[in-house]
C-alpha positions, -999 to 999 in steps of 0.1 A, spaced: -75 -217 243 -60 -183 231 -86 -165 209 -66 -165 177 -59 -202 180 -96 -208 187 -106 -189 157 -81 -206 135 -93 -240 147 -129 -230 139 -119 -219 104 -99 -251 97 -128 -271 110 -150 -256 83 -169 -230 103 -168 -195 90 -160 -169 117 -174 -135 112 -164 -120 145 -197 -101 147 -188 -76 119 -214 -55 103 -232 -72 75 -223 -55 42 -212 -68 9 -176 -62 18 -176 -74 53 -202 -103 56 -175 -130 55 -146 -112 72 -120 -124 76 -112 -135 41 -107 -173 35 -84 -192 11 -102 -200 -21 -100 -200 -59 -90 -168 -77 -116 -153 -101 -88 -154 -126 -80 -191 -122 -48 -209 -116 -13 -194 -122 3 -205 -154 40 -214 -160 64 -185 -155 69 -162 -185 102 -149 -199 103 -124 -169 99 -152 -144 64 -141 -135 35 -166 -131 2 -151 -142 -33 -162 -148 -42 -172 -184 -46 -142 -207 -22 -119 -188 13 -108 -198 41 -89 -182 68 -65 -193 97 -48 -176 93 -10 -174 125 -1 -156 156 -15 -138 175 2 -110 207 20 -121 196 15 -158 182 40 -183 144 39 -186 137 31 -223 149 59 -245 144 86 -219 180 90 -208 168 89 -172 184 64 -148 159 46 -126 163 48 -89 174 19 -66 151 1 -41 118 10 -58 90 9 -32 55 24 -29 38 39 -60 7 52 -77 -7 62 -111 -21 95 -122 -40 105 -153 -20 127 -177 -40 138 -207 -48 107 -227 -19 89 -209 -8 84 -173 21 87 -150 34 61 -126 54 74 -96 77 52 -75 95 58 -42 131 50 -35 137 34 -1 174 44 1 190 56 33 211 86 42 195 111 19 197 88 -11 159 83 -14 132 102 -32 107 97 -59 109 90 -97 81 91 -123 75 73 -157 52 89 -182 31 68 -206 10 78 -237 -25 65 -244 -11 33 -258 11 25 -229 44 35 -245 70 51 -222 75 87 -233 95 101 -204 110 95 -169 123 120 -144 129 128 -107 102 145 -86 119 143 -51 155 139 -41 177 141 -10 152 124 14 156 91 34 139 58 31 108 68 11 88 37 16 51 40 8 27 70 7 -5 77 -12 -22 97 -39 -44 127 -31 -77 136 -49 -59 168 -61 -34 147 -80 -3 150 -59 17 121 -44 24 119 -7 58 103 -2 65 91 33 99 86 50 103 54 70 126 68 97 120 75 134 116 113 127 105 109 91 83 134 72 56 133 46 65 151 14 39 163 -11 52 159 -47 40 167 -82 38 137 -105 43 159 -135 76 173 -120 65 209 -125 60 220 -89 87 215 -63 82 189 -36 71 203 -2 76 189 33 43 188 52 55 191 88 20 192 103 14 156 93 39 145 120 74 132 125 74 94 129 82 62 111 58 69 83 47 41 60 15 48 40 -11 75 35 -47 71 23 -70 100 16 -107 99 27 -125 126 6 -158 119 24 -145 130 58 -117 151 44 -90 134 63 -58 115 55 -51 82 73 -15 73 80 2 40 91 34 37 112 60 10 108 68 1 144 60 -30 164 39 -8 186 29 16 159 -3 36 157 -30 45 132 -33 82 126 -55 106 107 -46 141 96 -73 167 93 -61 195 69 -72 230 78 -82 233 41 -90 202 22 -70 202 -10 -43 226 3 -19 210 28 1 242 30 -24 255 55 -14 229 81 -39 209 101 -44 186 131 -28 152 136 -49 126 155 -44 90 167 -69 62 170 -77 54 207 -93 22 220 -113 22 252 -129 -12 256 -149 -17 224 -151 20 217 -129 39 193 -122 76 192 -98 100 176 -76 121 199 -53 150 190 -15 143 192 -1 171 214 33 173 197 33 161 161 70 166 158 75 136 181 103 152 201 111 145 228 82 120 231 74 98 201 39 105 187 28 69 194 35 74 231 18 107 237 -18 97 240 -30 72 266 -50 43 252 -37 47 217 -46 15 197 -13 -3 188 -6 -21 155 22 -44 148 42 -29 120 18 -7 99 24 -10 61 1 -2 31 -32 17 31 -60 21 6 -93 40 10 -125 31 -8 -162 38 -1 -161 46 36 -134 20 45 -97 24 49 -79 -9 44 -44 -12 59 -19 -39 65 3 -49 95 33 -71 88 40 -82 124 8 -103 125 1 -107 88 -32 -89 89 -53 -67 66 -75 -44 87 -106 -26 76 -114 7 94 -151 14 88 -150 52 89 -188 55 85 -195 36 117 -161 41 134 -155 4 137 -124 -17 131 -125 -52 115 -100 -78 105 -103 -83 68 -76 -110 66 -54 -128 91 -31 -157 80 -40 -174 114 -77 -174 105 -77 -194 73 -64 -228 62 -33 -229 39 -30 -191 39 -17 -178 6 -8 -143 18 21 -138 41 44 -108 46 16 -83 39 28 -50 25 16 -25 0 -22 -26 -9 -43 -12 -37 -78 -18 -51 -95 -22 -84 -127 -3 -93 -147 -36 -93 -139 -40 -55 -110 -64 -55 -80 -57 -32 -45 -65 -43 -19 -70 -16 18 -73 -22 41 -96 -2 74 -87 15 89 -121 12 64 -150 14 62 -166 -20 68 -132 -37 32 -130 -47 6 -103 -52 -26 -118 -38 -62 -108 -45 -89 -104 -19 -124 -103 -35 -155 -85 -23 -168 -120 -14 -138 -123 10 -118 -149 -10 -80 -146 -9 -58 -162 -36 -26 -156 -55 -29 -133 -85 8 -135 -96 41 -149 -84 76 -138 -91 101 -167 -94 138 -166 -86 137 -134 -64 134 -148 -29 158 -121 -16 134 -93 -26 99 -79 -18 70 -67 -39 60 -31 -36 43 -2 -54 11 -20 -66 -10 4 -85 -35 4 -114 -34 29 -143 -65 51 -145 -83 27 -169 -77 -2 -146 -63 -25 -173 -26 -23 -163 -11 -31 -130 23 -18 -119 46 -30 -92 83 -34 -83 105 -61 -71 126 -40 -48 158 -60 -50 152 -81 -80 173 -112 -88 204 -98 -71 189 -93 -37 205 -58 -36 189 -23 -38 206 -17 -72 188 -48 -86 153 -34 -84 129 -41 -113 96 -23 -120 69 -43 -140 36 -38 -158 10 -65 -161 -17 -63 -188 -47 -85 -192 -85 -90 -188 -89 -75 -154 -126 -79 -145 -149 -49 -146 -180 -66 -132 -185 -92 -105 
């Protein structure tokens, strides 16, 4: 029996499969199993068509091609990856635009301490298919181009400093970036069926203008290592094909780093991976083939709450954002109705952790101009 089918049969038969992972609070039950959400069942859809747990509410923050509140700024089409940044007593939410042919970029929405929208503006323009990315500890947003020779752009959420292209981070079909301040590296995913998992080592942590070294994860039997990519510009040989033995991943998507582990998703096999950077080990945190009645399919963007929960957005599936708890239970947290032609992206918490932002990239129309960006407020848990 093929190994994945064997493991699925074991799970369905009621036996937990740990795959020999290290025994820590966040990995003892890998891979996550279908269970009951800590927030309970989803309630009937609200006025925005969103099903939420009891006590939670949603509101629309912005709509593509429409003015954001009273700001006078027109929200971009095809909203994708995003993140929040502290801004005085308030915060800023940035959102990529996954438009082609130089029509992409990044926009930002500014909130005051009470969550009121006080401004909106562009922080990157003229780029192509800005899909995901990641925040840095020095409060910039890395926006990644999902094209064969795409770049990573470093942007200022405040819109004061101009965006800068960071060539040393490589030219490839970028998806997401996740900063690891403990090892002073930035992990990157690649959206290809035979994509790789990279890390960028800046020459100066906190200053990407000084360049750095691009490496790729290599697998030799059960051993993992990081090897320099000879030509980060990917021309004439693609970065993923330059190093023998590079570990291949089926469609890299979102990435999120926390406490020694980089979690990232691959859409081709519906997996959430956990790269244990402390012990240089790779685990499967979730696989829809390794649990009964899997609630999470079409894995995409990923973020985390301070309490330890992961939130994974679906590209398709049931248009859900699913939660994976530190006890390795996976369950729906919210569901968007009436938007089956869309995908969910840009999941991010505000600094206080009591508001969750995300976008439906194509909304009810199924077109890039129909994107909708939402906020969910409610009793997000602060303790386990």
